[in-house]
CHARMM-style PDB file with segment names, atoms N, HN, CA, C and O in Angstrom:
ATOM      1  N   UNK     1     -84.404  57.346  35.423  1.00  0.00      PROA
ATOM      2  CA  UNK     1     -83.252  56.989  36.268  1.00  0.00      PROA
ATOM      3  C   UNK     1     -83.242  57.839  37.553  1.00  0.00      PROA
ATOM      4  O   UNK     1     -82.993  57.337  38.649  1.00  0.00      PROA
ATOM      5  N   UNK     2     -83.517  59.124  37.381  1.00  0.00      PROA
ATOM      6  HN  UNK     2     -83.720  59.531  36.491  1.00  0.00      PROA
ATOM      7  CA  UNK     2     -83.554  60.029  38.529  1.00  0.00      PROA
ATOM      8  C   UNK     2     -84.699  59.674  39.478  1.00  0.00      PROA
ATOM      9  O   UNK     2     -84.554  59.757  40.698  1.00  0.00      PROA
ATOM     10  N   UNK     3     -85.835  59.280  38.906  1.00  0.00      PROA
ATOM     11  HN  UNK     3     -85.953  59.213  37.916  1.00  0.00      PROA
ATOM     12  CA  UNK     3     -87.013  58.894  39.707  1.00  0.00      PROA
ATOM     13  C   UNK     3     -86.687  57.655  40.538  1.00  0.00      PROA
ATOM     14  O   UNK     3     -87.055  57.573  41.710  1.00  0.00      PROA
ATOM     15  N   UNK     4     -85.999  56.700  39.930  1.00  0.00      PROA
ATOM     16  HN  UNK     4     -85.700  56.767  38.978  1.00  0.00      PROA
ATOM     17  CA  UNK     4     -85.607  55.479  40.648  1.00  0.00      PROA
ATOM     18  C   UNK     4     -84.739  55.806  41.856  1.00  0.00      PROA
ATOM     19  O   UNK     4     -84.895  55.220  42.927  1.00  0.00      PROA
ATOM     20  N   UNK     5     -83.827  56.746  41.668  1.00  0.00      PROA
ATOM     21  HN  UNK     5     -83.701  57.222  40.797  1.00  0.00      PROA
ATOM     22  CA  UNK     5     -82.931  57.156  42.757  1.00  0.00      PROA
ATOM     23  C   UNK     5     -83.733  57.757  43.913  1.00  0.00      PROA
ATOM     24  O   UNK     5     -83.464  57.459  45.077  1.00  0.00      PROA
ATOM     25  N   UNK     6     -84.699  58.585  43.600  1.00  0.00      PROA
ATOM     26  HN  UNK     6     -84.918  58.826  42.654  1.00  0.00      PROA
ATOM     27  CA  UNK     6     -85.556  59.210  44.622  1.00  0.00      PROA
ATOM     28  C   UNK     6     -86.333  58.142  45.395  1.00  0.00      PROA
ATOM     29  O   UNK     6     -86.451  58.210  46.618  1.00  0.00      PROA
ATOM     30  N   UNK     7     -86.862  57.153  44.664  1.00  0.00      PROA
ATOM     31  HN  UNK     7     -86.766  57.097  43.670  1.00  0.00      PROA
ATOM     32  CA  UNK     7     -87.598  56.048  45.289  1.00  0.00      PROA
ATOM     33  C   UNK     7     -86.675  55.258  46.225  1.00  0.00      PROA
ATOM     34  O   UNK     7     -87.067  54.904  47.337  1.00  0.00      PROA
ATOM     35  N   UNK     8     -85.462  54.990  45.772  1.00  0.00      PROA
ATOM     36  HN  UNK     8     -85.144  55.277  44.869  1.00  0.00      PROA
ATOM     37  CA  UNK     8     -84.484  54.260  46.584  1.00  0.00      PROA
ATOM     38  C   UNK     8     -84.182  55.006  47.876  1.00  0.00      PROA
ATOM     39  O   UNK     8     -84.144  54.411  48.953  1.00  0.00      PROA
ATOM     40  N   UNK     9     -83.966  56.312  47.760  1.00  0.00      PROA
ATOM     41  HN  UNK     9     -83.997  56.795  46.885  1.00  0.00      PROA
ATOM     42  CA  UNK     9     -83.634  57.130  48.937  1.00  0.00      PROA
ATOM     43  C   UNK     9     -84.790  57.132  49.934  1.00  0.00      PROA
ATOM     44  O   UNK     9     -84.567  56.982  51.135  1.00  0.00      PROA
ATOM     45  N   UNK    10     -86.019  57.299  49.453  1.00  0.00      PROA
ATOM     46  HN  UNK    10     -86.200  57.421  48.477  1.00  0.00      PROA
ATOM     47  CA  UNK    10     -87.173  57.314  50.355  1.00  0.00      PROA
ATOM     48  C   UNK    10     -87.363  55.953  51.019  1.00  0.00      PROA
ATOM     49  O   UNK    10     -87.742  55.874  52.188  1.00  0.00      PROA
ATOM     50  N   UNK    11     -87.095  54.879  50.265  1.00  0.00      PROA
ATOM     51  HN  UNK    11     -86.787  54.944  49.316  1.00  0.00      PROA
ATOM     52  CA  UNK    11     -87.180  53.526  50.806  1.00  0.00      PROA
ATOM     53  C   UNK    11     -86.139  53.338  51.908  1.00  0.00      PROA
ATOM     54  O   UNK    11     -86.434  52.774  52.961  1.00  0.00      PROA
ATOM     55  N   UNK    12     -84.917  53.815  51.656  1.00  0.00      PROA
ATOM     56  HN  UNK    12     -84.677  54.273  50.800  1.00  0.00      PROA
ATOM     57  CA  UNK    12     -83.833  53.741  52.637  1.00  0.00      PROA
ATOM     58  C   UNK    12     -84.236  54.452  53.921  1.00  0.00      PROA
ATOM     59  O   UNK    12     -84.055  53.923  55.018  1.00  0.00      PROA
ATOM     60  N   UNK    13     -84.784  55.660  53.775  1.00  0.00      PROA
ATOM     61  HN  UNK    13     -84.930  56.090  52.884  1.00  0.00      PROA
ATOM     62  CA  UNK    13     -85.191  56.444  54.943  1.00  0.00      PROA
ATOM     63  C   UNK    13     -86.281  55.725  55.729  1.00  0.00      PROA
ATOM     64  O   UNK    13     -86.262  55.723  56.960  1.00  0.00      PROA
ATOM     65  N   UNK    14     -87.236  55.112  55.019  1.00  0.00      PROA
ATOM     66  HN  UNK    14     -87.251  55.113  54.019  1.00  0.00      PROA
ATOM     67  CA  UNK    14     -88.310  54.359  55.673  1.00  0.00      PROA
ATOM     68  C   UNK    14     -87.736  53.186  56.457  1.00  0.00      PROA
ATOM     69  O   UNK    14     -88.135  52.937  57.594  1.00  0.00      PROA
ATOM     70  N   UNK    15     -86.793  52.465  55.842  1.00  0.00      PROA
ATOM     71  HN  UNK    15     -86.469  52.667  54.918  1.00  0.00      PROA
ATOM     72  CA  UNK    15     -86.191  51.302  56.493  1.00  0.00      PROA
ATOM     73  C   UNK    15     -85.362  51.722  57.699  1.00  0.00      PROA
ATOM     74  O   UNK    15     -85.400  51.069  58.741  1.00  0.00      PROA
ATOM     75  N   UNK    16     -84.613  52.817  57.556  1.00  0.00      PROA
ATOM     76  HN  UNK    16     -84.582  53.347  56.709  1.00  0.00      PROA
ATOM     77  CA  UNK    16     -83.817  53.328  58.677  1.00  0.00      PROA
ATOM     78  C   UNK    16     -84.736  53.701  59.840  1.00  0.00      PROA
ATOM     79  O   UNK    16     -84.435  53.412  60.998  1.00  0.00      PROA
ATOM     80  N   UNK    17     -85.862  54.349  59.517  1.00  0.00      PROA
ATOM     81  HN  UNK    17     -86.106  54.584  58.577  1.00  0.00      PROA
ATOM     82  CA  UNK    17     -86.838  54.730  60.537  1.00  0.00      PROA
ATOM     83  C   UNK    17     -87.386  53.480  61.228  1.00  0.00      PROA
ATOM     84  O   UNK    17     -87.528  53.449  62.450  1.00  0.00      PROA
ATOM     85  N   UNK    18     -87.692  52.449  60.430  1.00  0.00      PROA
ATOM     86  HN  UNK    18     -87.577  52.475  59.437  1.00  0.00      PROA
ATOM     87  CA  UNK    18     -88.220  51.192  60.946  1.00  0.00      PROA
ATOM     88  C   UNK    18     -87.217  50.526  61.887  1.00  0.00      PROA
ATOM     89  O   UNK    18     -87.579  50.068  62.971  1.00  0.00      PROA
ATOM     90  N   UNK    19     -85.952  50.479  61.461  1.00  0.00      PROA
ATOM     91  HN  UNK    19     -85.658  50.851  60.581  1.00  0.00      PROA
ATOM     92  CA  UNK    19     -84.892  49.875  62.268  1.00  0.00      PROA
ATOM     93  C   UNK    19     -84.730  50.644  63.577  1.00  0.00      PROA
ATOM     94  O   UNK    19     -84.579  50.049  64.644  1.00  0.00      PROA
ATOM     95  N   UNK    20     -84.762  51.975  63.479  1.00  0.00      PROA
ATOM     96  HN  UNK    20     -84.885  52.458  62.612  1.00  0.00      PROA
ATOM     97  CA  UNK    20     -84.629  52.829  64.651  1.00  0.00      PROA
ATOM     98  C   UNK    20     -85.773  52.567  65.643  1.00  0.00      PROA
ATOM     99  O   UNK    20     -85.550  52.448  66.848  1.00  0.00      PROA
ATOM    100  N   UNK    21     -86.989  52.482  65.116  1.00  0.00      PROA
ATOM    101  HN  UNK    21     -87.170  52.579  64.137  1.00  0.00      PROA
ATOM    102  CA  UNK    21     -88.158  52.193  65.958  1.00  0.00      PROA
ATOM    103  C   UNK    21     -88.041  50.818  66.606  1.00  0.00      PROA
ATOM    104  O   UNK    21     -88.394  50.640  67.771  1.00  0.00      PROA
ATOM    105  N   UNK    22     -87.540  49.841  65.837  1.00  0.00      PROA
ATOM    106  HN  UNK    22     -87.253  49.985  64.890  1.00  0.00      PROA
ATOM    107  CA  UNK    22     -87.366  48.489  66.368  1.00  0.00      PROA
ATOM    108  C   UNK    22     -86.354  48.477  67.514  1.00  0.00      PROA
ATOM    109  O   UNK    22     -86.550  47.807  68.528  1.00  0.00      PROA
ATOM    110  N   UNK    23     -85.270  49.231  67.333  1.00  0.00      PROA
ATOM    111  HN  UNK    23     -85.110  49.775  66.509  1.00  0.00      PROA
ATOM    112  CA  UNK    23     -84.252  49.328  68.384  1.00  0.00      PROA
ATOM    113  C   UNK    23     -84.846  49.929  69.652  1.00  0.00      PROA
ATOM    114  O   UNK    23     -84.641  49.416  70.752  1.00  0.00      PROA
ATOM    115  N   UNK    24     -85.585  51.024  69.482  1.00  0.00      PROA
ATOM    116  HN  UNK    24     -85.752  51.441  68.588  1.00  0.00      PROA
ATOM    117  CA  UNK    24     -86.217  51.671  70.629  1.00  0.00      PROA
ATOM    118  C   UNK    24     -87.166  50.695  71.318  1.00  0.00      PROA
ATOM    119  O   UNK    24     -87.171  50.580  72.544  1.00  0.00      PROA
ATOM    120  N   UNK    25     -87.974  49.989  70.514  1.00  0.00      PROA
ATOM    121  HN  UNK    25     -87.971  50.082  69.518  1.00  0.00      PROA
ATOM    122  CA  UNK    25     -88.938  49.033  71.053  1.00  0.00      PROA
ATOM    123  C   UNK    25     -88.237  47.918  71.824  1.00  0.00      PROA
ATOM    124  O   UNK    25     -88.674  47.542  72.912  1.00  0.00      PROA
ATOM    125  N   UNK    26     -87.152  47.391  71.262  1.00  0.00      PROA
ATOM    126  HN  UNK    26     -86.797  47.697  70.379  1.00  0.00      PROA
ATOM    127  CA  UNK    26     -86.449  46.290  71.922  1.00  0.00      PROA
ATOM    128  C   UNK    26     -85.811  46.750  73.231  1.00  0.00      PROA
ATOM    129  O   UNK    26     -85.803  46.012  74.216  1.00  0.00      PROA
ATOM    130  N   UNK    27     -85.270  47.988  73.236  1.00  0.00      PROA
ATOM    131  HN  UNK    27     -85.277  48.587  72.436  1.00  0.00      PROA
ATOM    132  CA  UNK    27     -84.690  48.511  74.477  1.00  0.00      PROA
ATOM    133  C   UNK    27     -85.773  48.753  75.526  1.00  0.00      PROA
ATOM    134  O   UNK    27     -85.570  48.486  76.710  1.00  0.00      PROA
ATOM    135  N   UNK    28     -86.928  49.262  75.080  1.00  0.00      PROA
ATOM    136  HN  UNK    28     -87.093  49.478  74.118  1.00  0.00      PROA
ATOM    137  CA  UNK    28     -88.049  49.485  76.005  1.00  0.00      PROA
ATOM    138  C   UNK    28     -88.511  48.173  76.620  1.00  0.00      PROA
ATOM    139  O   UNK    28     -88.729  48.086  77.829  1.00  0.00      PROA
ATOM    140  N   UNK    29     -88.659  47.146  75.775  1.00  0.00      PROA
ATOM    141  HN  UNK    29     -88.481  47.217  74.793  1.00  0.00      PROA
ATOM    142  CA  UNK    29     -89.089  45.831  76.259  1.00  0.00      PROA
ATOM    143  C   UNK    29     -88.059  45.272  77.235  1.00  0.00      PROA
ATOM    144  O   UNK    29     -88.406  44.729  78.283  1.00  0.00      PROA
ATOM    145  N   UNK    30     -86.785  45.416  76.870  1.00  0.00      PROA
ATOM    146  HN  UNK    30     -86.503  45.857  76.018  1.00  0.00      PROA
ATOM    147  CA  UNK    30     -85.699  44.933  77.728  1.00  0.00      PROA
ATOM    148  C   UNK    30     -85.735  45.657  79.077  1.00  0.00      PROA
ATOM    149  O   UNK    30     -85.619  45.029  80.130  1.00  0.00      PROA
ATOM    150  N   UNK    31     -85.896  46.983  79.034  1.00  0.00      PROA
ATOM    151  HN  UNK    31     -85.991  47.492  78.178  1.00  0.00      PROA
ATOM    152  CA  UNK    31     -85.951  47.788  80.253  1.00  0.00      PROA
ATOM    153  C   UNK    31     -87.132  47.384  81.128  1.00  0.00      PROA
ATOM    154  O   UNK    31     -86.992  47.227  82.341  1.00  0.00      PROA
ATOM    155  N   UNK    32     -88.303  47.217  80.498  1.00  0.00      PROA
ATOM    156  HN  UNK    32     -88.417  47.345  79.513  1.00  0.00      PROA
ATOM    157  CA  UNK    32     -89.503  46.805  81.239  1.00  0.00      PROA
ATOM    158  C   UNK    32     -89.309  45.435  81.885  1.00  0.00      PROA
ATOM    159  O   UNK    32     -89.721  45.209  83.023  1.00  0.00      PROA
ATOM    160  N   UNK    33     -88.672  44.520  81.140  1.00  0.00      PROA
ATOM    161  HN  UNK    33     -88.337  44.704  80.215  1.00  0.00      PROA
ATOM    162  CA  UNK    33     -88.412  43.185  81.680  1.00  0.00      PROA
ATOM    163  C   UNK    33     -87.467  43.260  82.875  1.00  0.00      PROA
ATOM    164  O   UNK    33     -87.649  42.553  83.866  1.00  0.00      PROA
ATOM    165  N   UNK    34     -86.450  44.128  82.771  1.00  0.00      PROA
ATOM    166  HN  UNK    34     -86.303  44.703  81.966  1.00  0.00      PROA
ATOM    167  CA  UNK    34     -85.506  44.292  83.877  1.00  0.00      PROA
ATOM    168  C   UNK    34     -86.229  44.842  85.104  1.00  0.00      PROA
ATOM    169  O   UNK    34     -85.999  44.380  86.222  1.00  0.00      PROA
ATOM    170  N   UNK    35     -87.102  45.828  84.898  1.00  0.00      PROA
ATOM    171  HN  UNK    35     -87.289  46.203  83.990  1.00  0.00      PROA
ATOM    172  CA  UNK    35     -87.877  46.408  86.000  1.00  0.00      PROA
ATOM    173  C   UNK    35     -88.774  45.351  86.629  1.00  0.00      PROA
ATOM    174  O   UNK    35     -88.905  45.280  87.851  1.00  0.00      PROA
ATOM    175  N   UNK    36     -89.391  44.528  85.778  1.00  0.00      PROA
ATOM    176  HN  UNK    36     -89.284  44.585  84.785  1.00  0.00      PROA
ATOM    177  CA  UNK    36     -90.276  43.457  86.248  1.00  0.00      PROA
ATOM    178  C   UNK    36     -89.495  42.461  87.107  1.00  0.00      PROA
ATOM    179  O   UNK    36     -89.974  42.002  88.144  1.00  0.00      PROA
ATOM    180  N   UNK    37     -88.279  42.139  86.650  1.00  0.00      PROA
ATOM    181  HN  UNK    37     -87.891  42.513  85.807  1.00  0.00      PROA
ATOM    182  CA  UNK    37     -87.454  41.172  87.369  1.00  0.00      PROA
ATOM    183  C   UNK    37     -86.996  41.707  88.721  1.00  0.00      PROA
ATOM    184  O   UNK    37     -86.814  40.949  89.674  1.00  0.00      PROA
ATOM    185  N   UNK    38     -86.808  43.043  88.791  1.00  0.00      PROA
ATOM    186  HN  UNK    38     -86.955  43.659  88.017  1.00  0.00      PROA
ATOM    187  CA  UNK    38     -86.380  43.641  90.058  1.00  0.00      PROA
ATOM    188  C   UNK    38     -87.442  43.429  91.134  1.00  0.00      PROA
ATOM    189  O   UNK    38     -87.129  43.204  92.303  1.00  0.00      PROA
ATOM    190  N   UNK    39     -88.698  43.506  90.717  1.00  0.00      PROA
ATOM    191  HN  UNK    39     -88.953  43.689  89.767  1.00  0.00      PROA
ATOM    192  CA  UNK    39     -89.792  43.355  91.675  1.00  0.00      PROA
ATOM    193  C   UNK    39     -90.077  41.876  91.986  1.00  0.00      PROA
ATOM    194  O   UNK    39     -90.828  41.567  92.912  1.00  0.00      PROA
ATOM    195  N   UNK    40     -89.487  40.989  91.226  1.00  0.00      PROA
ATOM    196  HN  UNK    40     -88.878  41.240  90.474  1.00  0.00      PROA
ATOM    197  CA  UNK    40     -89.628  39.550  91.471  1.00  0.00      PROA
ATOM    198  C   UNK    40     -88.238  38.950  91.667  1.00  0.00      PROA
ATOM    199  O   UNK    40     -87.237  39.666  91.664  1.00  0.00      PROA
ATOM    200  N   UNK    41     -88.188  37.670  91.834  1.00  0.00      PROA
ATOM    201  HN  UNK    41     -89.001  37.088  91.837  1.00  0.00      PROA
ATOM    202  CA  UNK    41     -86.885  37.010  91.947  1.00  0.00      PROA
ATOM    203  C   UNK    41     -86.289  36.874  90.548  1.00  0.00      PROA
ATOM    204  O   UNK    41     -86.993  36.561  89.588  1.00  0.00      PROA
ATOM    205  N   UNK    42     -84.980  37.114  90.448  1.00  0.00      PROA
ATOM    206  HN  UNK    42     -84.408  37.369  91.228  1.00  0.00      PROA
ATOM    207  CA  UNK    42     -84.331  36.987  89.137  1.00  0.00      PROA
ATOM    208  C   UNK    42     -84.308  35.506  88.759  1.00  0.00      PROA
ATOM    209  O   UNK    42     -83.873  34.642  89.520  1.00  0.00      PROA
ATOM    210  N   UNK    43     -84.795  35.264  87.557  1.00  0.00      PROA
ATOM    211  HN  UNK    43     -85.149  35.966  86.939  1.00  0.00      PROA
ATOM    212  CA  UNK    43     -84.966  33.902  87.076  1.00  0.00      PROA
ATOM    213  C   UNK    43     -84.099  33.704  85.828  1.00  0.00      PROA
ATOM    214  O   UNK    43     -84.132  34.520  84.907  1.00  0.00      PROA
ATOM    215  N   UNK    44     -83.334  32.628  85.806  1.00  0.00      PROA
ATOM    216  HN  UNK    44     -83.307  31.966  86.555  1.00  0.00      PROA
ATOM    217  CA  UNK    44     -82.485  32.334  84.646  1.00  0.00      PROA
ATOM    218  C   UNK    44     -83.313  32.215  83.368  1.00  0.00      PROA
ATOM    219  O   UNK    44     -82.839  32.556  82.284  1.00  0.00      PROA
ATOM    220  N   UNK    45     -84.540  31.736  83.494  1.00  0.00      PROA
ATOM    221  HN  UNK    45     -84.925  31.459  84.375  1.00  0.00      PROA
ATOM    222  CA  UNK    45     -85.445  31.580  82.355  1.00  0.00      PROA
ATOM    223  C   UNK    45     -85.668  32.930  81.669  1.00  0.00      PROA
ATOM    224  O   UNK    45     -85.578  33.027  80.445  1.00  0.00      PROA
ATOM    225  N   UNK    46     -85.958  33.973  82.458  1.00  0.00      PROA
ATOM    226  HN  UNK    46     -86.031  33.894  83.452  1.00  0.00      PROA
ATOM    227  CA  UNK    46     -86.205  35.298  81.891  1.00  0.00      PROA
ATOM    228  C   UNK    46     -84.954  35.894  81.289  1.00  0.00      PROA
ATOM    229  O   UNK    46     -85.017  36.558  80.255  1.00  0.00      PROA
ATOM    230  N   UNK    47     -83.820  35.666  81.920  1.00  0.00      PROA
ATOM    231  HN  UNK    47     -83.768  35.126  82.760  1.00  0.00      PROA
ATOM    232  CA  UNK    47     -82.546  36.179  81.397  1.00  0.00      PROA
ATOM    233  C   UNK    47     -82.271  35.546  80.033  1.00  0.00      PROA
ATOM    234  O   UNK    47     -81.859  36.230  79.096  1.00  0.00      PROA
ATOM    235  N   UNK    48     -82.499  34.245  79.932  1.00  0.00      PROA
ATOM    236  HN  UNK    48     -82.833  33.690  80.693  1.00  0.00      PROA
ATOM    237  CA  UNK    48     -82.302  33.536  78.668  1.00  0.00      PROA
ATOM    238  C   UNK    48     -83.208  34.107  77.584  1.00  0.00      PROA
ATOM    239  O   UNK    48     -82.771  34.328  76.455  1.00  0.00      PROA
ATOM    240  N   UNK    49     -84.474  34.346  77.931  1.00  0.00      PROA
ATOM    241  HN  UNK    49     -84.829  34.167  78.849  1.00  0.00      PROA
ATOM    242  CA  UNK    49     -85.425  34.909  76.965  1.00  0.00      PROA
ATOM    243  C   UNK    49     -84.972  36.293  76.510  1.00  0.00      PROA
ATOM    244  O   UNK    49     -85.049  36.618  75.325  1.00  0.00      PROA
ATOM    245  N   UNK    50     -84.499  37.108  77.457  1.00  0.00      PROA
ATOM    246  HN  UNK    50     -84.437  36.844  78.420  1.00  0.00      PROA
ATOM    247  CA  UNK    50     -83.984  38.445  77.111  1.00  0.00      PROA
ATOM    248  C   UNK    50     -82.849  38.352  76.107  1.00  0.00      PROA
ATOM    249  O   UNK    50     -82.845  39.045  75.090  1.00  0.00      PROA
ATOM    250  N   UNK    51     -81.892  37.494  76.402  1.00  0.00      PROA
ATOM    251  HN  UNK    51     -81.895  36.931  77.229  1.00  0.00      PROA
ATOM    252  CA  UNK    51     -80.724  37.346  75.528  1.00  0.00      PROA
ATOM    253  C   UNK    51     -81.141  36.876  74.138  1.00  0.00      PROA
ATOM    254  O   UNK    51     -80.678  37.411  73.130  1.00  0.00      PROA
ATOM    255  N   UNK    52     -82.020  35.871  74.089  1.00  0.00      PROA
ATOM    256  HN  UNK    52     -82.396  35.437  74.908  1.00  0.00      PROA
ATOM    257  CA  UNK    52     -82.500  35.357  72.808  1.00  0.00      PROA
ATOM    258  C   UNK    52     -83.240  36.429  72.026  1.00  0.00      PROA
ATOM    259  O   UNK    52     -83.065  36.558  70.814  1.00  0.00      PROA
ATOM    260  N   UNK    53     -84.073  37.204  72.730  1.00  0.00      PROA
ATOM    261  HN  UNK    53     -84.215  37.099  73.715  1.00  0.00      PROA
ATOM    262  CA  UNK    53     -84.858  38.251  72.085  1.00  0.00      PROA
ATOM    263  C   UNK    53     -83.950  39.318  71.479  1.00  0.00      PROA
ATOM    264  O   UNK    53     -84.130  39.718  70.329  1.00  0.00      PROA
ATOM    265  N   UNK    54     -82.975  39.775  72.262  1.00  0.00      PROA
ATOM    266  HN  UNK    54     -82.829  39.451  73.196  1.00  0.00      PROA
ATOM    267  CA  UNK    54     -82.058  40.808  71.774  1.00  0.00      PROA
ATOM    268  C   UNK    54     -81.213  40.293  70.612  1.00  0.00      PROA
ATOM    269  O   UNK    54     -80.985  41.015  69.641  1.00  0.00      PROA
ATOM    270  N   UNK    55     -80.750  39.054  70.708  1.00  0.00      PROA
ATOM    271  HN  UNK    55     -80.934  38.468  71.496  1.00  0.00      PROA
ATOM    272  CA  UNK    55     -79.961  38.455  69.630  1.00  0.00      PROA
ATOM    273  C   UNK    55     -80.781  38.371  68.351  1.00  0.00      PROA
ATOM    274  O   UNK    55     -80.297  38.714  67.273  1.00  0.00      PROA
ATOM    275  N   UNK    56     -82.028  37.914  68.475  1.00  0.00      PROA
ATOM    276  HN  UNK    56     -82.421  37.636  69.351  1.00  0.00      PROA
ATOM    277  CA  UNK    56     -82.913  37.796  67.316  1.00  0.00      PROA
ATOM    278  C   UNK    56     -83.155  39.159  66.670  1.00  0.00      PROA
ATOM    279  O   UNK    56     -83.148  39.287  65.445  1.00  0.00      PROA
ATOM    280  N   UNK    57     -83.370  40.176  67.509  1.00  0.00      PROA
ATOM    281  HN  UNK    57     -83.376  40.072  68.504  1.00  0.00      PROA
ATOM    282  CA  UNK    57     -83.601  41.532  67.009  1.00  0.00      PROA
ATOM    283  C   UNK    57     -82.385  42.029  66.235  1.00  0.00      PROA
ATOM    284  O   UNK    57     -82.512  42.569  65.136  1.00  0.00      PROA
ATOM    285  N   UNK    58     -81.199  41.839  66.825  1.00  0.00      PROA
ATOM    286  HN  UNK    58     -81.095  41.400  67.717  1.00  0.00      PROA
ATOM    287  CA  UNK    58     -79.971  42.295  66.172  1.00  0.00      PROA
ATOM    288  C   UNK    58     -79.726  41.548  64.861  1.00  0.00      PROA
ATOM    289  O   UNK    58     -79.315  42.158  63.874  1.00  0.00      PROA
ATOM    290  N   UNK    59     -79.971  40.246  64.839  1.00  0.00      PROA
ATOM    291  HN  UNK    59     -80.305  39.751  65.641  1.00  0.00      PROA
ATOM    292  CA  UNK    59     -79.802  39.454  63.621  1.00  0.00      PROA
ATOM    293  C   UNK    59     -80.764  39.922  62.535  1.00  0.00      PROA
ATOM    294  O   UNK    59     -80.401  40.003  61.361  1.00  0.00      PROA
ATOM    295  N   UNK    60     -82.010  40.233  62.947  1.00  0.00      PROA
ATOM    296  HN  UNK    60     -82.304  40.167  63.901  1.00  0.00      PROA
ATOM    297  CA  UNK    60     -83.013  40.703  62.000  1.00  0.00      PROA
ATOM    298  C   UNK    60     -82.587  42.042  61.390  1.00  0.00      PROA
ATOM    299  O   UNK    60     -82.719  42.250  60.184  1.00  0.00      PROA
ATOM    300  N   UNK    61     -82.078  42.945  62.228  1.00  0.00      PROA
ATOM    301  HN  UNK    61     -81.970  42.776  63.208  1.00  0.00      PROA
ATOM    302  CA  UNK    61     -81.614  44.247  61.748  1.00  0.00      PROA
ATOM    303  C   UNK    61     -80.446  44.051  60.785  1.00  0.00      PROA
ATOM    304  O   UNK    61     -80.381  44.699  59.740  1.00  0.00      PROA
ATOM    305  N   UNK    62     -79.528  43.160  61.138  1.00  0.00      PROA
ATOM    306  HN  UNK    62     -79.581  42.633  61.987  1.00  0.00      PROA
ATOM    307  CA  UNK    62     -78.377  42.901  60.276  1.00  0.00      PROA
ATOM    308  C   UNK    62     -78.827  42.348  58.926  1.00  0.00      PROA
ATOM    309  O   UNK    62     -78.289  42.725  57.884  1.00  0.00      PROA
ATOM    310  N   UNK    63     -79.810  41.457  58.948  1.00  0.00      PROA
ATOM    311  HN  UNK    63     -80.247  41.151  59.794  1.00  0.00      PROA
ATOM    312  CA  UNK    63     -80.338  40.872  57.714  1.00  0.00      PROA
ATOM    313  C   UNK    63     -80.940  41.962  56.828  1.00  0.00      PROA
ATOM    314  O   UNK    63     -80.737  41.978  55.613  1.00  0.00      PROA
ATOM    315  N   UNK    64     -81.689  42.878  57.466  1.00  0.00      PROA
ATOM    316  HN  UNK    64     -81.854  42.865  58.452  1.00  0.00      PROA
ATOM    317  CA  UNK    64     -82.286  44.001  56.733  1.00  0.00      PROA
ATOM    318  C   UNK    64     -81.203  44.857  56.092  1.00  0.00      PROA
ATOM    319  O   UNK    64     -81.302  45.227  54.922  1.00  0.00      PROA
ATOM    320  N   UNK    65     -80.169  45.168  56.868  1.00  0.00      PROA
ATOM    321  HN  UNK    65     -80.090  44.868  57.819  1.00  0.00      PROA
ATOM    322  CA  UNK    65     -79.092  46.024  56.368  1.00  0.00      PROA
ATOM    323  C   UNK    65     -78.350  45.360  55.217  1.00  0.00      PROA
ATOM    324  O   UNK    65     -77.965  46.027  54.257  1.00  0.00      PROA
ATOM    325  N   UNK    66     -78.147  44.045  55.309  1.00  0.00      PROA
ATOM    326  HN  UNK    66     -78.460  43.503  56.089  1.00  0.00      PROA
ATOM    327  CA  UNK    66     -77.472  43.317  54.226  1.00  0.00      PROA
ATOM    328  C   UNK    66     -78.309  43.390  52.952  1.00  0.00      PROA
ATOM    329  O   UNK    66     -77.770  43.558  51.858  1.00  0.00      PROA
ATOM    330  N   UNK    67     -79.655  43.262  53.101  1.00  0.00      PROA
ATOM    331  HN  UNK    67     -80.093  43.125  53.990  1.00  0.00      PROA
ATOM    332  CA  UNK    67     -80.548  43.356  51.939  1.00  0.00      PROA
ATOM    333  C   UNK    67     -80.482  44.738  51.293  1.00  0.00      PROA
ATOM    334  O   UNK    67     -80.509  44.865  50.069  1.00  0.00      PROA
ATOM    335  N   UNK    68     -80.395  45.775  52.134  1.00  0.00      PROA
ATOM    336  HN  UNK    68     -80.373  45.672  53.128  1.00  0.00      PROA
ATOM    337  CA  UNK    68     -80.374  47.150  51.623  1.00  0.00      PROA
ATOM    338  C   UNK    68     -79.081  47.411  50.850  1.00  0.00      PROA
ATOM    339  O   UNK    68     -79.098  47.908  49.725  1.00  0.00      PROA
ATOM    340  N   UNK    69     -77.960  47.061  51.484  1.00  0.00      PROA
ATOM    341  HN  UNK    69     -77.946  46.657  52.399  1.00  0.00      PROA
ATOM    342  CA  UNK    69     -76.649  47.384  50.891  1.00  0.00      PROA
ATOM    343  C   UNK    69     -76.349  46.465  49.705  1.00  0.00      PROA
ATOM    344  OT1 UNK    69     -75.295  46.586  49.081  1.00  0.00      PROA
TER     345      UNK     69
END
């Protein structure tokens, strides 16, 4: 029983680390896209893709958290 608890905790930490890395990655991608758009004309197409990408990322994180809890 104690071993199972240790495994659960390590799994939680791994998932939290993964979620944290995903958040950092999504913000980096978003930032890079914003920088790219500054050097070009702002296009509604790119804005839509950004919004969809961020929404998908957040939904995925929420799904992961629901599975954990």
